[in-house]
C-alpha positions as CSV (number, residue, x, y, z in Angstrom):
1,X,-20.6,-27.6,17.7
2,X,-21.9,-24.3,16.4
3,X,-21.9,-23.8,12.6
4,X,-22.5,-20.5,10.8
5,X,-22.0,-19.1,7.4
6,X,-19.5,-16.3,6.7
7,X,-22.3,-13.8,6.1
8,X,-23.9,-14.7,9.5
9,X,-20.5,-14.6,11.2
10,X,-19.9,-11.1,9.9
11,X,-23.2,-9.8,11.4
12,X,-23.0,-11.9,14.6
13,X,-19.3,-11.7,15.4
14,X,-19.7,-10.5,19.0
15,X,-22.1,-13.3,19.8
16,X,-19.8,-15.9,18.2
17,X,-16.8,-14.6,20.1
18,X,-18.7,-15.0,23.4
19,X,-19.6,-18.5,22.4
20,X,-15.9,-19.3,21.7
21,X,-14.9,-17.8,25.0
22,X,-17.3,-20.1,26.7
23,X,-15.4,-23.1,25.2
24,X,-17.6,-23.8,22.2
25,X,-15.8,-24.0,18.9
26,X,-17.6,-22.2,16.1
27,X,-17.3,-23.7,12.6
28,X,-17.6,-21.1,9.8
29,X,-18.8,-22.3,6.4
30,X,-18.9,-21.0,2.9
31,X,-21.6,-22.5,0.7
32,X,-22.1,-25.2,3.4
33,X,-18.5,-26.3,3.5
34,X,-16.3,-25.7,6.6
35,X,-13.5,-23.1,5.9
36,X,-12.5,-21.9,9.4
37,X,-13.0,-22.5,13.1
38,X,-13.3,-19.8,15.8
39,X,-11.7,-20.9,19.1
40,X,-11.0,-19.2,22.4
41,X,-7.5,-18.0,23.0
42,X,-7.1,-20.7,25.8
43,X,-8.1,-23.5,23.5
44,X,-5.8,-22.2,20.7
45,X,-2.9,-22.1,23.2
46,X,-3.7,-25.6,24.4
47,X,-3.6,-26.9,20.8
48,X,-0.3,-25.1,20.0
49,X,1.4,-26.3,23.2
50,X,2.6,-29.6,21.8
51,X,3.9,-28.0,18.6
52,X,7.6,-27.3,18.2
53,X,8.6,-24.0,16.6
54,X,11.8,-24.4,14.6
55,X,13.9,-22.1,12.6
56,X,15.9,-23.4,9.7
57,X,19.1,-23.8,11.7
58,X,17.4,-25.8,14.4
59,X,16.1,-28.2,11.7
60,X,19.6,-28.7,10.4
61,X,21.0,-29.4,13.8
62,X,18.2,-31.8,14.5
63,X,18.8,-33.6,11.1
64,X,22.6,-33.8,11.8
65,X,22.1,-35.3,15.3
66,X,20.0,-38.2,13.9
67,X,22.1,-41.4,14.1
68,X,20.9,-42.3,10.6
69,X,22.2,-39.0,9.1
70,X,25.0,-39.5,6.6
71,X,26.6,-36.4,5.2
72,X,27.2,-36.3,1.4
73,X,30.7,-35.7,0.3
74,X,30.7,-34.5,-3.3
75,X,33.9,-33.8,-5.1
76,X,34.4,-30.4,-6.6
77,X,34.2,-32.0,-10.0
78,X,30.8,-33.4,-9.3
79,X,29.5,-30.0,-8.1
80,X,31.1,-28.3,-11.2
81,X,29.3,-30.8,-13.5
82,X,25.9,-29.6,-12.2
83,X,26.7,-25.9,-13.0
84,X,24.4,-24.2,-15.5
85,X,26.7,-23.4,-18.4
86,X,24.2,-21.3,-20.4
87,X,25.2,-17.8,-21.1
88,X,24.0,-15.2,-18.6
89,X,21.0,-13.1,-19.4
90,X,21.3,-9.4,-20.1
91,X,19.8,-7.3,-17.4
92,X,19.0,-3.6,-17.3
93,X,18.3,-1.9,-14.0
94,X,15.1,0.1,-14.0
95,X,15.6,3.9,-13.7
């Protein structure tokens, strides 16, 4: 595992990219603490392969398909009781 400071990484970027391309992860540090990792594109793709990419609607569909999902049926009165009844603020459009 290679480790380098941000300052060194800035001056040695080409060498570090070649290292990553050969399969060696490069850990980049700030004041001795790890802050980033430089990986090859192949390694990055391999790590991302198992991750699902969802949009908001996909998450709702997934949640509703769960057998444990129970929809909430609120009455209009319950919803109305949560309404903010404070007076609206005055607003002026910028010119």
